[in-house]
C-alpha positions as CSV (number, residue, x, y, z in Angstrom):
1,M,108.0,92.8,116.4
2,C,107.5,96.6,116.6
3,E,107.3,98.2,120.0
4,H,103.7,99.5,119.7
5,P,101.8,100.0,122.9
6,S,98.8,97.8,123.6
7,P,95.5,99.5,124.6
8,S,96.2,98.6,128.2
9,T,99.7,100.1,128.3
10,A,99.3,103.0,126.0
11,K,98.6,105.5,128.8
12,S,100.4,106.4,131.9
13,K,98.9,106.2,135.4
14,L,98.4,110.0,135.2
15,P,95.3,111.1,133.3
16,G,96.1,112.6,129.9
17,M,99.6,111.1,129.8
18,T,100.1,109.2,126.4
19,Y,102.6,106.5,125.6
20,T,106.1,107.3,124.2
21,H,109.0,104.9,123.5
22,L,111.5,104.6,126.3
23,T,114.7,106.6,125.7
24,R,118.3,105.5,126.3
25,D,118.4,107.5,129.6
26,E,115.2,105.9,130.8
27,R,116.7,102.5,130.3
28,Y,119.7,103.4,132.4
29,Q,117.4,104.7,135.0
30,I,115.4,101.4,135.0
31,A,118.7,99.4,135.4
32,I,119.8,101.6,138.3
33,L,116.4,101.3,140.1
34,A,116.2,97.6,139.6
35,K,119.7,97.1,140.9
36,A,118.7,99.1,144.0
37,G,116.0,96.6,144.7
38,H,112.9,98.4,143.6
39,D,110.2,96.2,142.1
40,Q,108.4,97.0,138.8
41,S,105.6,99.0,140.3
42,Q,107.9,101.2,142.3
43,I,110.1,101.8,139.2
44,A,107.0,102.8,137.2
45,E,105.9,105.2,139.9
46,V,109.3,106.8,140.2
47,M,109.6,107.2,136.4
48,N,105.9,108.2,135.9
49,R,105.4,105.3,133.6
50,H,102.8,102.5,133.4
51,R,103.9,99.4,135.2
52,S,103.2,97.3,132.1
53,T,105.7,99.5,130.2
54,I,108.4,98.6,132.7
55,S,107.3,94.9,132.8
56,R,107.5,94.6,129.0
57,E,110.8,96.4,128.8
58,L,112.4,94.1,131.3
59,R,111.0,91.0,129.6
60,R,111.7,91.8,125.9
61,N,115.0,93.5,126.1
62,R,116.8,91.2,128.6
63,G,119.9,89.4,127.4
64,Q,121.6,86.2,128.7
65,R,123.3,88.3,131.4
66,G,120.2,90.0,132.5
67,Y,118.9,93.5,131.8
68,R,121.7,95.8,130.6
69,P,120.6,99.3,129.4
70,K,123.0,99.6,126.4
71,Q,122.1,96.2,125.0
72,A,118.4,96.8,125.7
73,H,118.4,100.0,123.7
74,E,120.1,98.2,120.8
75,F,117.5,95.5,120.9
76,S,114.7,98.1,120.8
77,Q,116.3,100.0,117.9
78,A,116.8,96.8,115.9
79,R,113.1,96.0,116.2
80,M,112.2,99.5,115.1
81,R,114.4,99.3,112.0
82,A,112.9,95.9,111.1
83,C,109.4,97.6,111.1
84,E,110.4,100.0,108.3
85,N,108.8,99.4,105.0
86,G,111.7,97.7,103.2
87,P,115.1,99.1,102.3
88,R,115.5,102.7,101.3
89,I,116.6,103.5,97.8
90,A,120.0,105.3,97.6
91,D,120.2,108.9,96.4
92,A,122.6,107.7,93.7
93,T,120.0,105.4,92.3
94,W,117.4,108.1,92.1
95,A,120.0,110.4,90.4
96,Y,120.4,107.7,87.8
97,V,116.6,107.4,87.4
98,D,116.2,111.1,87.0
99,Q,119.0,111.3,84.4
100,Q,117.5,108.5,82.3
101,L,114.1,110.0,82.5
102,S,115.6,113.2,81.0
103,E,116.8,110.9,78.2
104,L,113.2,109.9,77.7
105,W,113.7,106.3,78.9
106,S,110.6,104.6,80.2
107,P,110.4,103.6,83.9
108,E,110.4,99.9,82.8
109,Q,113.5,100.4,80.7
110,I,115.3,102.2,83.6
111,S,114.4,99.5,86.1
112,G,115.5,96.7,83.7
113,R,118.8,98.4,82.9
114,L,119.6,98.7,86.6
115,E,118.9,95.1,87.1
116,E,120.8,94.1,84.0
117,R,123.9,95.9,85.2
118,G,123.7,94.5,88.7
119,L,123.2,97.9,90.2
120,P,120.9,98.7,93.2
121,S,117.5,98.3,91.5
122,V,114.2,100.0,91.9
123,S,110.9,98.8,90.4
124,H,109.2,100.6,87.6
125,E,106.2,101.1,89.9
126,S,108.3,102.9,92.4
127,I,109.6,105.1,89.6
128,Y,106.1,106.0,88.6
129,C,105.2,106.8,92.2
130,R,108.2,109.2,92.3
131,I,107.1,110.8,89.0
132,Y,103.6,111.4,90.2
133,A,104.8,112.7,93.6
134,D,107.1,115.1,91.7
135,K,104.2,116.2,89.6
136,R,102.1,117.0,92.6
137,Q,104.9,119.2,93.9
138,G,105.1,121.1,90.6
139,G,108.0,119.1,89.1
140,T,108.5,118.2,85.5
141,L,109.5,114.5,85.6
142,H,106.1,113.5,84.2
143,R,106.9,115.3,80.9
144,A,109.3,112.4,80.1
145,L,106.4,109.9,79.9
146,R,105.3,109.1,76.4
147,C,101.6,108.8,77.4
148,Q,100.4,111.7,79.5
149,K,97.6,109.9,81.4
150,Q,96.0,110.6,84.7
151,R,97.2,108.4,87.5
152,R,94.7,105.7,88.3
153,K,94.3,104.0,91.6
154,R,95.5,100.4,91.4
155,Y,93.3,97.7,92.7
156,G,93.8,94.0,93.0
157,S,93.4,91.7,90.0
158,H,90.0,90.4,91.1
159,E,87.5,90.8,88.3
160,R,84.7,93.0,89.5
161,R,82.5,92.9,86.4
162,G,81.3,89.4,87.0
163,T,81.8,86.3,84.8
164,I,80.1,85.5,81.5
165,P,78.7,82.0,81.4
166,N,80.0,79.4,79.0
167,Q,82.9,81.5,77.8
168,V,85.3,79.8,75.4
169,S,88.9,80.9,75.8
170,I,91.0,82.2,72.9
171,D,93.4,79.3,73.7
172,Q,90.9,77.1,72.0
173,R,90.6,79.2,68.8
174,P,92.0,77.6,65.6
175,A,95.7,78.4,65.0
176,I,94.8,79.6,61.4
177,V,93.2,82.7,63.0
178,D,96.5,83.8,64.4
179,T,98.3,83.4,61.1
180,L,95.7,85.5,59.2
181,G,95.6,82.6,56.8
182,R,91.8,82.7,56.5
183,F,89.2,85.2,55.5
184,G,86.2,85.6,57.8
185,D,87.7,85.8,61.3
186,W,86.4,88.9,63.2
187,E,87.1,90.9,66.3
188,A,84.6,92.8,68.3
189,D,84.7,95.6,70.9
190,L,82.7,98.4,72.5
191,M,83.8,102.0,72.5
192,I,82.2,104.1,75.3
193,G,81.2,107.7,74.9
194,A,81.8,110.6,77.3
195,G,80.3,110.1,80.7
196,Q,80.0,106.4,80.2
197,Q,76.9,107.1,78.1
198,Q,76.0,105.3,74.9
199,A,78.5,103.4,72.8
200,L,79.8,102.2,69.5
201,V,80.0,98.5,68.6
202,T,83.1,98.1,66.5
203,L,84.0,95.0,64.3
204,N,86.9,94.3,62.1
205,E,87.8,91.4,59.8
206,R,91.4,90.3,60.7
207,Q,92.7,89.6,57.2
208,S,91.4,92.5,55.3
209,R,91.2,95.0,58.2
210,Y,87.7,95.9,57.0
211,S,85.7,97.8,59.7
212,L,82.1,97.9,60.7
213,M,80.4,100.1,63.3
214,A,77.0,100.6,64.9
215,H,75.7,103.0,67.5
216,V,73.9,101.6,70.5
217,P,72.0,103.8,73.0
218,F,72.6,101.3,75.9
219,K,75.5,99.2,76.9
220,T,73.4,96.2,77.5
221,A,74.2,92.7,76.2
222,R,71.0,92.6,74.2
223,A,71.7,95.9,72.4
224,V,75.2,94.8,71.6
225,S,74.2,91.4,70.3
226,D,71.5,92.9,68.2
227,A,74.0,95.3,66.6
228,I,76.6,92.6,65.9
229,I,74.1,90.3,64.3
230,S,72.7,93.2,62.2
231,L,76.2,94.2,61.0
232,L,77.4,90.7,60.2
233,T,74.2,89.0,58.8
234,P,74.9,90.3,55.2
235,F,78.3,88.5,55.4
236,A,77.2,85.5,57.5
237,T,78.8,83.0,55.1
238,C,82.1,84.8,55.7
239,V,82.0,84.7,59.5
240,H,84.0,81.8,61.0
241,T,84.9,83.2,64.4
242,L,84.5,86.3,66.6
243,T,86.8,87.3,69.4
244,S,86.1,89.9,72.0
245,D,87.3,91.0,75.4
246,N,85.6,89.9,78.7
247,G,83.1,92.8,79.0
248,R,79.6,91.9,80.2
249,E,78.2,93.5,77.1
250,F,79.2,90.3,75.3
251,A,77.2,88.0,77.6
252,Q,74.9,87.0,74.8
253,H,77.8,85.5,72.8
254,Q,76.0,82.2,72.4
255,R,73.1,83.9,70.7
256,I,75.5,85.8,68.4
257,A,77.3,82.5,67.5
258,S,74.0,80.7,66.9
259,E,72.6,83.4,64.6
260,L,75.7,83.8,62.5
261,G,76.8,80.1,62.6
262,A,80.2,81.1,64.0
263,D,82.4,80.3,67.0
264,F,82.8,83.0,69.7
265,Y,86.0,83.3,71.7
266,F,87.2,85.5,74.5
267,A,90.7,87.0,74.9
268,R,92.4,86.6,78.2
269,P,91.7,89.4,80.7
270,Y,94.1,92.4,80.4
271,A,95.6,91.0,77.2
272,S,94.5,93.6,74.6
273,W,97.3,92.5,72.3
274,E,95.3,89.3,71.6
275,R,92.9,91.6,69.7
276,G,95.6,93.9,68.3
277,A,93.9,94.7,65.0
278,N,90.7,95.7,66.8
279,E,92.6,97.9,69.3
280,N,94.4,99.6,66.5
281,M,91.2,100.2,64.6
282,N,89.6,101.7,67.7
283,G,92.5,104.1,67.9
284,L,91.8,105.1,64.3
285,I,88.1,105.5,65.0
286,R,88.9,108.0,67.8
287,Q,90.1,110.4,65.0
288,F,86.4,110.8,64.2
289,F,84.9,110.2,67.6
290,P,87.2,111.6,70.3
291,K,87.2,110.2,73.8
292,K,85.5,113.3,75.3
293,M,82.8,113.4,72.6
294,S,79.2,112.6,73.6
295,F,77.9,109.8,71.5
296,R,74.4,111.2,71.8
297,E,75.4,113.5,69.0
298,I,76.5,110.7,66.6
299,T,74.3,110.3,63.5
300,R,74.1,107.4,61.0
301,S,75.8,109.7,58.4
302,N,78.7,110.3,60.9
303,I,79.2,106.5,61.2
304,E,78.9,105.9,57.5
305,F,81.5,108.6,56.8
306,A,83.9,107.2,59.3
307,M,83.5,103.7,58.0
308,H,84.1,104.9,54.4
309,Q,87.2,106.8,55.4
310,L,88.7,103.9,57.2
311,N,87.8,101.2,54.7
312,H,89.1,103.3,51.7
313,R,92.4,104.3,53.2
314,P,95.5,102.5,52.0
315,R,97.1,100.3,54.7
316,K,100.8,99.4,54.8
317,C,100.0,96.0,56.2
318,L,97.9,95.3,53.1
319,G,100.6,96.3,50.6
320,F,99.0,99.8,50.4
321,K,95.7,98.3,49.2
322,T,92.6,99.5,51.0
323,P,90.5,97.3,53.3
324,H,87.6,97.7,51.0
325,E,89.6,96.4,48.0
326,V,90.9,93.4,49.9
327,F,87.5,92.6,51.4
328,T,85.7,92.9,48.1
329,E,88.3,90.7,46.4
330,Q,87.8,88.0,49.1
331,L,84.0,88.2,48.7
332,H,84.2,87.8,44.9
333,S,86.7,85.0,45.2
334,R,84.4,83.2,47.7
335,H,81.4,83.8,45.5
336,N,83.1,82.4,42.4
337,A,84.3,79.4,44.3
338,V,80.7,78.6,45.4
339,A,79.5,79.1,41.9
340,L,82.0,76.7,40.5
341,Q,81.0,74.1,43.1
342,T,77.4,74.3,42.1
């Protein structure tokens, strides 16, 4: 335990005298006075210390052979060292970290490399803390980071946005959706404008990468569900599943699923890669609607232009076909298959 004064012992008998840790010399003085036959109150008065300080010292730092000042001081120092916040990182380790940052390694790569080589390690979070501290002091370590983002205060993993009733996890989604082996599986998200005002509902079909967008003046579940239903109703026969994140704006997922005759799934929290195509599409959309842009200024023609550009742009993942070409082919194929069946 650390030697912190309790409220009753924090002050000396003299007014205005505050507590300080006993020094080595004071411990020798205590030993001499105790050996001379003085009781604890007398020792406290002679040393101008509170009697509880003397009592605690004689009780906590006593060995098997009684109170010995040298041993008592070692006990005290050991407790103080035990109170320090973990082991200190050696200068040689930080030198290695700084060197690899200059080589443009990421903090996670540096931490993993140290551990892999069996060297004194340091977590990637500690490296980030060092980088940000260096930045505040005018240093340049932060320039090695690939993404120049503002540092955000980290909180616990407790979800503060509330829970959405009757969510169905992505774990229950058919495996065919992951393989992109079927046309008609969609992903949904909400892009927020500057100042957390207004938003864009974004949808993409996983197999063709076809994109749909709609502007919503409010981030409410009702506004978002109306937009999704409006966008997908013309293709309702080609909507098997929708997958979104856990934002409260998708709280009306059951209404969306009912209107479109589809199944609605939710990705795991903080697992954006489970909607990778949608996240990639949002990055492309930011070319037209940057993060600091106010969405109040967006017009229908702006959205139609962005959708046209994205859907008529060749994509490597589609063999350099455009999403519009693949989407149209799939629609025609499905229409012909239905016609043959009838």
